[in-house]
Backbone and ligand atoms as CSV (ligand in chain L), in Angstrom:
chain,resi,resn,atom,element,x,y,z
A,1,MET,N,N,-18.708,-30.224,-8.179
A,1,MET,CA,C,-17.539,-31.054,-7.843
A,1,MET,C,C,-16.650,-30.169,-6.885
A,2,ALA,N,N,-16.083,-30.894,-5.877
A,2,ALA,CA,C,-15.275,-30.291,-4.904
A,2,ALA,C,C,-13.986,-29.737,-5.466
A,3,LYS,N,N,-13.566,-28.660,-5.042
A,3,LYS,CA,C,-12.276,-27.990,-5.464
A,3,LYS,C,C,-11.250,-28.005,-4.357
A,4,LYS,N,N,-10.001,-28.135,-4.713
A,4,LYS,CA,C,-8.943,-28.111,-3.792
A,4,LYS,C,C,-8.689,-26.650,-3.281
A,5,LEU,N,N,-8.426,-26.582,-2.065
A,5,LEU,CA,C,-8.186,-25.372,-1.359
A,5,LEU,C,C,-6.611,-25.237,-1.061
A,6,VAL,N,N,-5.955,-24.363,-1.604
A,6,VAL,CA,C,-4.376,-24.332,-1.540
A,6,VAL,C,C,-3.969,-22.929,-1.175
A,7,VAL,N,N,-2.970,-22.909,-0.273
A,7,VAL,CA,C,-2.325,-21.530,-0.050
A,7,VAL,C,C,-0.871,-21.801,-0.398
A,8,ASP,N,N,-0.410,-21.012,-1.366
A,8,ASP,CA,C,0.982,-20.963,-1.818
A,8,ASP,C,C,1.827,-20.471,-0.717
A,9,GLN,N,N,2.616,-21.250,-0.065
A,9,GLN,CA,C,3.315,-20.826,1.065
A,9,GLN,C,C,4.476,-19.856,0.663
A,10,GLU,N,N,4.979,-19.886,-0.486
A,10,GLU,CA,C,6.040,-18.998,-1.025
A,10,GLU,C,C,5.397,-17.575,-1.186
A,11,THR,N,N,4.175,-17.527,-1.592
A,11,THR,CA,C,3.565,-16.302,-1.804
A,11,THR,C,C,2.917,-15.612,-0.671
A,12,CYS,N,N,2.329,-16.356,0.163
A,12,CYS,CA,C,1.712,-15.858,1.413
A,12,CYS,C,C,2.627,-14.953,2.271
A,13,ILE,N,N,2.188,-13.795,2.556
A,13,ILE,CA,C,3.055,-12.867,3.409
A,13,ILE,C,C,2.621,-12.850,4.811
A,14,GLY,N,N,1.699,-13.736,5.223
A,14,GLY,CA,C,1.362,-13.910,6.622
A,14,GLY,C,C,0.580,-12.788,7.231
A,15,CYS,N,N,-0.221,-12.115,6.383
A,15,CYS,CA,C,-0.949,-10.925,6.868
A,15,CYS,C,C,-1.990,-11.268,7.927
A,16,GLY,N,N,-2.520,-12.536,7.756
A,16,GLY,CA,C,-3.583,-13.028,8.683
A,16,GLY,C,C,-4.949,-12.722,8.284
A,17,LEU,N,N,-5.210,-12.038,7.233
A,17,LEU,CA,C,-6.551,-11.569,6.820
A,17,LEU,C,C,-7.432,-12.693,6.579
A,18,CYS,N,N,-7.021,-13.786,5.863
A,18,CYS,CA,C,-7.906,-14.902,5.593
A,18,CYS,C,C,-8.312,-15.667,6.803
A,19,ALA,N,N,-7.445,-15.895,7.813
A,19,ALA,CA,C,-7.905,-16.518,9.005
A,19,ALA,C,C,-8.770,-15.654,9.812
A,20,ALA,N,N,-8.584,-14.315,9.745
A,20,ALA,CA,C,-9.497,-13.395,10.419
A,20,ALA,C,C,-10.844,-13.359,9.876
A,21,VAL,N,N,-10.870,-13.432,8.509
A,21,VAL,CA,C,-12.196,-13.372,7.778
A,21,VAL,C,C,-12.856,-14.724,7.957
A,22,ASN,N,N,-12.232,-15.875,7.843
A,22,ASN,CA,C,-12.874,-17.169,7.837
A,22,ASN,C,C,-12.105,-18.213,8.529
A,23,ALA,N,N,-12.265,-18.324,9.880
A,23,ALA,CA,C,-11.383,-19.337,10.607
A,23,ALA,C,C,-11.822,-20.740,10.254
A,24,ASP,N,N,-12.922,-20.998,9.720
A,24,ASP,CA,C,-13.339,-22.267,9.266
A,24,ASP,C,C,-12.519,-22.856,8.106
A,25,LEU,N,N,-11.869,-21.954,7.374
A,25,LEU,CA,C,-11.218,-22.291,6.149
A,25,LEU,C,C,-9.671,-22.075,6.285
A,26,PHE,N,N,-9.283,-21.132,7.053
A,26,PHE,CA,C,-7.798,-20.807,7.102
A,26,PHE,C,C,-7.348,-20.722,8.587
A,27,ALA,N,N,-6.041,-21.147,8.886
A,27,ALA,CA,C,-5.503,-20.994,10.140
A,27,ALA,C,C,-4.027,-20.692,9.912
A,28,MET,N,N,-3.414,-19.878,10.742
A,28,MET,CA,C,-1.978,-19.529,10.624
A,28,MET,C,C,-1.208,-20.640,11.163
A,29,ASN,N,N,-0.055,-20.990,10.492
A,29,ASN,CA,C,0.728,-22.061,10.904
A,29,ASN,C,C,2.029,-21.550,11.764
A,30,ASP,N,N,2.889,-22.487,12.185
A,30,ASP,CA,C,4.014,-22.153,13.019
A,30,ASP,C,C,4.975,-21.193,12.207
A,31,GLU,N,N,4.946,-21.205,10.978
A,31,GLU,CA,C,5.759,-20.423,10.139
A,31,GLU,C,C,5.143,-18.936,9.895
A,32,GLY,N,N,4.040,-18.705,10.527
A,32,GLY,CA,C,3.331,-17.522,10.232
A,32,GLY,C,C,2.734,-17.311,8.921
A,33,LYS,N,N,2.513,-18.419,8.237
A,33,LYS,CA,C,1.817,-18.370,6.964
A,33,LYS,C,C,0.365,-19.044,7.252
A,34,SER,N,N,-0.406,-18.949,6.257
A,34,SER,CA,C,-1.730,-19.486,6.311
A,34,SER,C,C,-1.838,-20.918,5.759
A,35,ASP,N,N,-2.581,-21.757,6.406
A,35,ASP,CA,C,-2.763,-23.080,5.835
A,35,ASP,C,C,-4.331,-23.214,5.739
A,36,PRO,N,N,-4.745,-23.999,4.722
A,36,PRO,CA,C,-6.155,-24.309,4.661
A,36,PRO,C,C,-6.570,-25.242,5.799
A,37,VAL,N,N,-7.731,-25.052,6.385
A,37,VAL,CA,C,-8.239,-25.972,7.444
A,37,VAL,C,C,-8.788,-27.238,6.869
A,38,VAL,N,N,-9.386,-27.109,5.657
A,38,VAL,CA,C,-9.988,-28.194,4.941
A,38,VAL,C,C,-9.232,-28.398,3.586
A,39,ALA,N,N,-9.251,-29.566,3.019
A,39,ALA,CA,C,-8.484,-29.889,1.824
A,39,ALA,C,C,-9.208,-29.498,0.724
A,40,THR,N,N,-10.626,-29.674,0.780
A,40,THR,CA,C,-11.397,-29.413,-0.418
A,40,THR,C,C,-12.721,-28.618,0.021
A,41,VAL,N,N,-13.232,-27.812,-0.930
A,41,VAL,CA,C,-14.474,-27.076,-0.677
A,41,VAL,C,C,-15.412,-27.286,-1.782
A,42,ASP,N,N,-16.679,-27.264,-1.461
A,42,ASP,CA,C,-17.760,-27.208,-2.510
A,42,ASP,C,C,-18.993,-26.369,-1.990
A,43,GLY,N,N,-19.959,-26.095,-2.875
A,43,GLY,CA,C,-21.108,-25.424,-2.485
A,43,GLY,C,C,-20.832,-24.038,-1.723
A,44,ASP,N,N,-21.501,-23.925,-0.652
A,44,ASP,CA,C,-21.340,-22.642,0.096
A,44,ASP,C,C,-19.872,-22.357,0.528
A,45,LEU,N,N,-19.130,-23.442,0.948
A,45,LEU,CA,C,-17.776,-23.348,1.313
A,45,LEU,C,C,-16.955,-22.913,0.181
A,46,GLU,N,N,-17.247,-23.363,-1.008
A,46,GLU,CA,C,-16.494,-22.963,-2.196
A,46,GLU,C,C,-16.634,-21.470,-2.479
A,47,THR,N,N,-17.930,-21.063,-2.311
A,47,THR,CA,C,-18.161,-19.582,-2.510
A,47,THR,C,C,-17.456,-18.779,-1.489
A,48,ALA,N,N,-17.497,-19.224,-0.239
A,48,ALA,CA,C,-16.780,-18.509,0.802
A,48,ALA,C,C,-15.283,-18.476,0.588
A,49,ALA,N,N,-14.717,-19.582,0.113
A,49,ALA,CA,C,-13.252,-19.687,-0.143
A,49,ALA,C,C,-12.857,-18.703,-1.227
A,50,GLU,N,N,-13.712,-18.622,-2.264
A,50,GLU,CA,C,-13.469,-17.753,-3.404
A,50,GLU,C,C,-13.544,-16.279,-2.909
A,51,ASP,N,N,-14.443,-16.043,-2.061
A,51,ASP,CA,C,-14.562,-14.672,-1.504
A,51,ASP,C,C,-13.292,-14.263,-0.726
A,52,VAL,N,N,-12.809,-15.215,0.114
A,52,VAL,CA,C,-11.565,-14.842,0.920
A,52,VAL,C,C,-10.474,-14.758,-0.061
A,53,ALA,N,N,-10.281,-15.669,-1.118
A,53,ALA,CA,C,-9.251,-15.640,-2.031
A,53,ALA,C,C,-9.069,-14.282,-2.710
A,54,SER,N,N,-10.296,-13.741,-3.036
A,54,SER,CA,C,-10.339,-12.403,-3.720
A,54,SER,C,C,-9.822,-11.299,-2.868
A,55,GLN,N,N,-9.720,-11.604,-1.479
A,55,GLN,CA,C,-9.351,-10.477,-0.656
A,55,GLN,C,C,-7.921,-10.604,-0.197
A,56,CYS,N,N,-7.226,-11.784,-0.518
A,56,CYS,CA,C,-5.830,-11.902,-0.170
A,56,CYS,C,C,-5.076,-10.895,-0.913
A,57,PRO,N,N,-4.213,-10.175,-0.354
A,57,PRO,CA,C,-3.498,-9.011,-1.041
A,57,PRO,C,C,-2.364,-9.468,-2.047
A,58,VAL,N,N,-2.004,-10.781,-1.929
A,58,VAL,CA,C,-0.997,-11.319,-2.853
A,58,VAL,C,C,-1.428,-12.496,-3.666
A,59,GLU,N,N,-2.696,-12.705,-3.702
A,59,GLU,CA,C,-3.433,-13.783,-4.403
A,59,GLU,C,C,-2.698,-15.067,-4.126
A,60,ALA,N,N,-2.463,-15.465,-2.915
A,60,ALA,CA,C,-1.784,-16.731,-2.580
A,60,ALA,C,C,-2.775,-17.868,-2.456
A,61,ILE,N,N,-4.068,-17.518,-2.367
A,61,ILE,CA,C,-5.080,-18.607,-2.175
A,61,ILE,C,C,-5.613,-19.030,-3.510
A,62,LYS,N,N,-5.622,-20.315,-3.693
A,62,LYS,CA,C,-6.197,-20.818,-4.934
A,62,LYS,C,C,-7.298,-21.912,-4.597
A,63,VAL,N,N,-8.357,-21.754,-5.314
A,63,VAL,CA,C,-9.484,-22.651,-5.245
A,63,VAL,C,C,-9.568,-23.323,-6.674
A,64,GLU,N,N,-9.101,-24.590,-6.676
A,64,GLU,CA,C,-8.778,-25.117,-7.994
A,64,GLU,C,C,-9.315,-26.502,-8.216
L,1,SF4,S1,S,-4.676,-13.335,3.183
L,1,SF4,FE1,FE,-3.142,-14.178,1.750
L,1,SF4,S2,S,-1.234,-13.285,2.409
L,1,SF4,FE2,FE,-2.693,-13.021,4.035
L,1,SF4,S3,S,-2.326,-14.725,5.451
L,1,SF4,FE3,FE,-3.943,-15.304,4.024
L,1,SF4,S4,S,-2.992,-16.370,2.222
L,1,SF4,FE4,FE,-1.403,-15.262,3.394
């Protein structure tokens, strides 16, 4: 089942790591924070999203 890909805007510190690691899933917005490029992920994309989420220094990325 597809899961929602969410970036907590309050928590994100705008380090840019997620967008650098996977530009298919994350892009930096005008506020210098990360936004998900897609609303939901499943299969290989879910695995990729979980991988990036585990690298976020402030755990702002949720795959839920
Ligand atoms: S890795 Fe985390 S803190 Fe860095 S831009 Fe992405 S969501 Fe924000």
